N, C-alpha and C positions, 0 to 999 in steps of 0.2 A: 558216638561222634562227638569230638571235642569242639569247643568254640572256635579253636584255631582252624580245625578241618572245615567247619561250617563256613567260616569266613573265606577260606581259600576257594571252596566250591562256589560260593555266592559270587566272589570276584571273577572266577572263571566264566560263570554263566553270563554275568553282566558284560564281560569282554566279548563273548561270542555274540550276544544279542546286539551289542554296539557295532560289531563288525558286520553283521548281517544288515542292520539298519543303514550303516554307512555305504555298503555295497549297493543297496537299493537306491540310495540318494545319488550315488555316482551314476548308476545305470539310468536313472530318471533324467539327470542333468545331461548325460551323453545323448540320450534319446531325443530330448528337446533340441539340443544343439544340432544333431544330425538332421532332424526334421526341418529346422531353419535353413541349414545348408542346402538341402534338397530343393526347398521352395525357391531359394534365392538363385539357384544355379540351373534350374530346369531349362530356361531359355538359352543359356550359354552352352547347353549340350545339344539342344535342337538345332540351333543356328548353324554350327559346323556341319551337321548332317545334311542339311538342306544344300549347303554350298558344295560339299563333297560329292553328294549323290544326285544333284540336280533335281531334288524333290522339294515338295512344299507341303507343310502341314496346314490343314484348314482350321484347326483349332488346337488349343492346349489341353492335354489330358488332365483329369483330376489326379492328384498325387496324394497317396495315403502312406504314411510311415507306420506300417503295421503288418502283421502276418495275415495273409488272405485266409478266409474261412475254409477254403478247400484243404488247407494244410493243417488246420487247427487240431485235428485228431491224430496227426502223425507225430510220434515221439521225436524230440530234438529237431523239429522241422526247421527251426531258425538256422541250424547248422548246414542244412542241405539246400534250402531254397532261398536264393538271394532276393528274388522278387517275383511278381506275377502281373499279368495284364488281364483285367476283367472287361471283356468286350461288351457286356450288358451295361455296366456302369461307365464304361470308357475311362477306367481308372487304372493307374499304375500303382501297385503295392510294392513298397520296399521293406523287406523284413528287417526289423531292428536287431542290431547286434552290437555289443560293447566294443569289440575289437574289429573295426572296419575302417579302412582309410578312405579319404575323399576320392582317391583314384578308383577304388573298388566301387564306390557309389556311382561314379560316372560310367563305369563299365556296365553296371546293372541297368542304369538308365538308358544307355545306348541300346542294350539288348531289348528291354521292354518297349522302348520307342519303336523298335523294328516291328513288334507285334501291333502296336498302335497304328503305325503307318500302313501296314498290310490290311488291317481292318478298315481303315479309311478308304483304301483303294477298292476293297471288295464292296463297300457301301456304294461307292461311286458307280460300280458296275452292276449293282443290284443283286449281288450273289452272296452277301454276308450271311443271309439266313441259311445258305446251303453248306456253310463251313462247319465241319465236324472234327474238332481237334482230338477228342477222346476216342471216337469210334472209327476214324479213318486215318490210317498210317500215312498215306500219301499227303493228306492235308497237314498232318503234324510235321512231316519231313520238310515240306516247303516253308511252313510257318517258322519252325525253329531254325531252318537254314538261313532264311532272310534275317532273322534276329541275330543269329550268330555272326552273320556277315557284317551287320551294322556294328556289332561289338568288336569283332576281331580286326576289321579294317581300320577303325578309328583308333584302336589300341596300338596298331602298328606291329603286331607280333609276327613271328615267322610261321609260314604255312607250307604244306607239302606241294610240290609241283605235280605229283601224280597221286592218285588215290584209287584203290581197288575196291569197288562196291561189293558187299556181300550178297549172296544169292537169297538169303532169308533174313532181311532186316527186321522182320516181325519178331524174331526170337532174341533180339539183342536188347540190352538194358538201355534205359533212357539216355545216359551220357553218350553211348555209342550212336544212338539215333540222331542226337544233336550233331555229332561229327559227320555222319553220313549226309544229313541235310545241308550242312555248310559246304561240303565239297561237291554236293549235287548242284547247288545254285551258284557257286563261286565263279566259274568261267562265264556263266550267263550274265551275272551282275557286273563282272569285270568289264564286259563288253559294253553294256549300257544299263546302269543300275535302275533307272526309272522305268524304261521300257521292259527291261528284263523282269522286274517285279510284276508288272502288269501282265506280261506273257505267262509267267509261272502261275499266277493266280487265276488266269483264265483257262489254264491247262494243267490242272493238278495231275500227278501220276495216278493212274488207275491200278486196280489190283493186279492186272496182268503185267504192269510195268515194274512192279516191285522186285521181280526176279531178274530184271535186266535194266537197272537204272542208268547204265552207260548209254544204252540206246535211247532212253527217254531224254537224257541230257542232250544228245546229238540232235534229236528231233526238235527240241526247244531252240537250240542254237540255230538250226536251219530256219525255223519260223522267224526268229529274230532277224536273221540276215537277209532272207529272200522273200518269204511269203507274207510277212507281217503276222501279227498274233491276233487270232480270232477266237 
């Protein structure tokens, strides 16, 4: 190897190292800036929710700009999971990502605040310790449905007028279950968001309801309109 070749190789390696170091600096700067934005805008996301849905938060959640430990072992988790709510910590985790707009951050906050509010209601009713997101699909559908409703309603996107519920939601992937949850709760929360959430959380779908979610939805609407939710 000539001195010229050695010089070129050394220069190339130094350029690569400088590029990597620069990328880490940019990522660190962006992460700090995003964390500051989230802290400064949490209340400005919560307040429109309260006005829109006639709800009220009893406290402000902890906000963590980082990947939740439940996702830490999943490859490329930051690309798949925008955020998470930890009911034991009462913390909202927002997954850091270099390329994420402020609008996306607000959408994620709207979604995770849906989980936070649902947990607040369940605590008020004394049923929070009965909630089983992982082991009970009915619980998961309602929980994600409410959070998707918070996110999509405030984003103002288009939704379907009609939705056909599958007979076996247990066999579907998580994104499809989110969609099912949203369309399951939508007509109920459109009628009265605050009372609808309370009614749904007092009357989660049971195993027998999963094969006919349309009937479950009608039953909750009837409770909301005529019987009151118990």
